[in-house]
C-alpha positions in Angstrom: 104.5 80.3 113.4 102.0 78.6 111.0 102.6 78.6 107.3 101.0 80.4 104.5 97.6 79.6 103.1 97.1 80.2 99.3 93.8 80.7 97.6 92.9 81.6 94.1 90.1 82.6 91.7 90.0 82.6 87.9 87.5 83.4 85.2 87.0 84.4 81.5 87.1 88.2 81.0 85.9 89.2 77.6 84.6 92.8 77.7 87.0 95.7 77.6 86.7 98.3 80.4 84.2 96.2 82.4 85.1 94.6 85.7 84.3 90.9 86.1 84.1 88.9 89.3 86.5 86.0 89.2 84.2 83.2 90.4 85.9 80.0 89.2 88.4 78.0 91.1 90.0 75.7 88.5 88.4 72.3 88.4 86.3 72.9 91.5 82.6 73.4 91.4 80.2 75.1 91.9 81.2 78.7 91.3 82.7 80.3 94.4 82.9 84.1 94.0 83.8 84.9 97.6 86.9 83.8 99.5 86.4 83.3 103.2 89.4 84.6 105.1 91.4 81.8 106.7 92.9 82.2 110.2 95.8 84.4 109.1 96.4 88.1 109.9 97.3 89.5 106.4 97.1 89.2 102.7 100.9 89.4 102.2 100.9 89.4 98.4 98.9 89.0 95.2 99.8 87.0 92.1 98.0 88.0 88.9 98.1 85.7 85.9 96.6 86.6 82.5 96.2 84.8 79.2 95.2 86.7 76.0 93.8 84.9 73.0 95.0 87.7 70.6 91.8 87.4 68.5 91.9 91.1 67.6 94.5 93.7 66.9 95.2 96.4 69.5 96.9 97.0 72.9 95.6 96.4 76.4 96.7 96.2 80.0 95.2 94.3 82.9 94.4 95.3 86.5 92.2 94.1 89.4 91.0 94.8 92.9 90.0 93.0 96.1 86.7 94.0 97.7 84.7 92.8 100.6 84.6 92.7 104.4 87.7 90.5 104.8 90.5 92.9 103.9 91.4 96.3 105.4 91.1 99.4 103.2 89.1 97.8 100.4 89.1 98.2 97.5 92.8 97.1 97.3 94.1 97.4 93.8 96.8 95.7 91.7 98.2 95.7 88.2 99.0 93.0 85.7 100.5 92.3 82.3 100.0 94.4 79.1 100.0 93.1 75.6 100.0 94.4 72.0 99.4 92.8 68.6 99.1 94.2 65.1 97.5 91.3 63.3 95.0 88.8 64.7 96.5 85.6 63.3 99.4 83.4 64.4 100.0 85.0 67.8 100.8 83.3 71.0 102.5 84.3 74.3 102.9 82.8 77.8 103.9 85.0 80.7 104.4 84.5 84.5 102.1 86.0 87.0 102.7 89.5 88.2 103.5 89.7 92.0 102.3 92.6 94.1 103.4 92.9 97.8 100.6 94.2 100.1 101.0 93.3 103.8 97.3 94.3 104.1 95.5 93.2 107.3 92.6 90.7 107.1 89.4 90.6 109.1 88.6 87.2 110.7 85.7 85.4 109.0 85.2 88.2 106.5 85.0 87.6 102.8 87.0 88.8 99.8 85.8 89.0 96.2 88.3 89.3 93.4 87.4 91.6 90.4 89.5 92.1 87.3 89.4 93.8 83.8 91.4 94.9 80.9 91.8 98.4 79.3 93.0 99.8 76.0 91.7 98.5 72.7 91.0 95.1 71.1 88.0 92.8 71.3 90.0 90.0 72.8 89.2 87.3 75.3 91.3 86.9 78.5 91.5 84.2 81.2 92.6 85.8 84.4 93.7 84.2 87.7 94.4 85.8 91.0 96.2 84.1 93.9 96.2 85.5 97.5 98.8 84.5 100.1 97.5 84.7 103.6 100.2 84.9 106.3 100.7 85.8 110.0 103.4 88.3 109.0 103.3 91.2 106.6 105.3 90.0 103.7 108.2 87.6 102.9 111.7 88.4 103.8 113.3 90.0 100.8 110.7 92.8 100.4 111.1 95.0 103.4 114.0 97.2 102.3 112.9 100.8 103.2 109.2 99.8 103.2 106.8 99.8 106.0 103.5 98.0 105.7 100.7 98.0 104.7 101.6 99.2 101.2 98.9 101.2 99.4 98.7 100.4 95.6 97.7 103.3 93.4 96.8 101.9 89.9 96.5 104.2 86.9 96.5 103.5 83.2 96.1 105.4 79.9 96.8 105.4 76.1 99.7 107.2 74.3 98.9 108.0 70.7 101.4 110.7 69.9 105.1 110.3 69.8 107.3 112.6 72.1 104.2 113.8 73.9 103.2 113.4 77.5 99.8 111.7 78.0 97.9 111.5 81.2 97.6 108.1 83.0 94.4 109.1 84.8 91.9 106.2 84.4 91.5 102.7 85.8 89.5 101.0 83.0 85.9 101.1 83.9 86.6 103.8 86.5 87.1 106.9 84.4 88.0 109.2 87.4 89.7 107.0 90.1 90.8 108.5 93.4 94.4 109.8 92.9 94.7 111.2 96.5 97.7 110.1 98.5 96.3 108.6 101.7 97.0 110.4 105.0 100.2 108.9 106.6 101.8 107.7 103.4 105.2 109.4 102.7 107.0 107.6 99.9 106.8 105.6 96.7 108.5 102.4 97.7 107.9 100.4 94.5 106.7 100.9 91.0 105.2 98.2 88.8 104.6 98.9 85.1 103.3 97.2 82.0 103.2 98.5 78.4 101.4 97.1 75.4 101.7 98.6 71.9 100.0 97.8 68.5 103.2 98.6 66.6 101.2 100.0 63.7 104.4 101.5 62.3 108.0 100.3 62.0 110.6 101.8 64.3 112.0 101.8 67.8 110.5 103.3 70.9 111.2 104.0 74.6 108.4 104.5 77.1 108.9 106.9 80.0 107.0 107.1 83.2 106.6 110.8 84.2 105.6 111.6 87.8 104.6 115.2 87.2 104.6 118.0 89.7 106.7 120.8 91.2 108.6 120.4 94.5 106.2 120.4 97.4 103.2 119.5 95.2 102.5 115.8 95.6 106.2 115.1 95.1 108.6 116.3 97.7 111.4 116.9 95.2 109.4 117.6 92.0 109.3 115.9 88.6 110.5 112.3 88.3 111.2 110.8 84.9 111.9 107.1 84.6 112.4 105.0 81.4 110.5 101.8 82.1 110.4 99.9 78.7 111.6 99.8 75.2 110.5 98.1 72.0 110.3 98.1 68.3 109.9 96.2 65.0 109.0 96.3 61.4 105.6 96.8 59.7 103.8 93.5 59.0 105.1 91.7 56.0 102.9 89.7 53.6 102.8 86.1 54.7 104.4 86.7 58.1 102.7 86.2 61.5 104.3 88.6 64.0 104.5 87.6 67.6 102.4 89.4 70.2 104.4 91.7 72.4 104.3 92.3 76.2 106.5 94.2 78.6 106.1 94.1 82.4 108.5 95.0 85.1 109.0 96.6 88.5 111.3 98.8 90.6 111.8 98.3 94.3 113.2 100.8 96.8 112.2 103.6 94.4 112.7 106.1 97.3 110.5 108.9 96.0 109.2 111.3 98.6 105.5 112.2 98.4 103.1 114.5 100.3 100.2 112.9 102.2 96.6 114.0 101.1 97.9 115.5 97.8 96.7 114.4 94.4 99.0 112.4 92.2 99.6 113.3 88.6 101.1 110.5 86.5 101.9 110.6 82.8 103.4 108.3 80.1 105.6 109.3 77.2 106.2 107.3 74.0 109.6 108.6 72.8 111.6 107.9 69.7 109.6 106.5 66.8 105.8 106.2 66.6 104.7 102.8 67.8 101.1 103.4 66.9 99.0 103.3 70.1 100.5 102.3 73.4 98.7 101.5 76.7 100.6 101.9 79.9 99.5 100.6 83.3 101.3 101.7 86.4 101.0 100.6 90.1 102.6 103.0 92.6 103.3 101.1 95.9 103.0 103.8 98.5 104.6 103.3 101.9 104.2 105.0 105.3 108.0 105.2 105.7 109.6 108.6 104.9 112.6 108.7 102.4 
């Protein structure tokens, strides 16, 4: 069996809630917005790398999509890192790329365009890079536990501004009313990816909770699901101190949550404990055709 073929695109993204086409390819010129699908049967996974210059205070999360004739089911969405900072001097942070399994079929000789953006608050400047792995099999070996492919990523994000209060995650940056319908044939949430950024405008400690909201038999087979996904805290900015920017990104595999095809997902975030100012949570639900 032939090996993988990796391709990537990167670009500067500097306007909040505005999708940009990633049309650079490192040192190569000229700009090359479209990726021509190589002779491989699937995009098995996406790697999403983000760098933030932290030139303004605030919190933001990143997400992207693949569009075009070269991938089945476009647009195919994916989430990335989230960041928070409460003063715009002396900050720095380096993070690994976020990996999203897909197993999404390609279309021979078609093209794929990569788009990305950030949501939340803060007039910052991002560099974003997205890598696609093209393979002749759905996904690499350690992913398939209880997952059938292709996975369907449902990406949602939103702000939490009040402590101990549930806030809707119902937007997707520039898309203010994204489709939250469970596709026909999809029966479970196999994986959950999450990222949280907070401006930590006040001292204290906080836990962030993902709330999949609904009664049994709504969009969730077994009703409400409440999952603590991140925690953080700190002290108010001290005179003469340069606090470090914060970020929190993680994932759950084999989440094993039953869902109802064609129903509408309701996803909320909760900032619990102390008030961390404003938080932005970005969630990717990786839906699978396999039943729990």
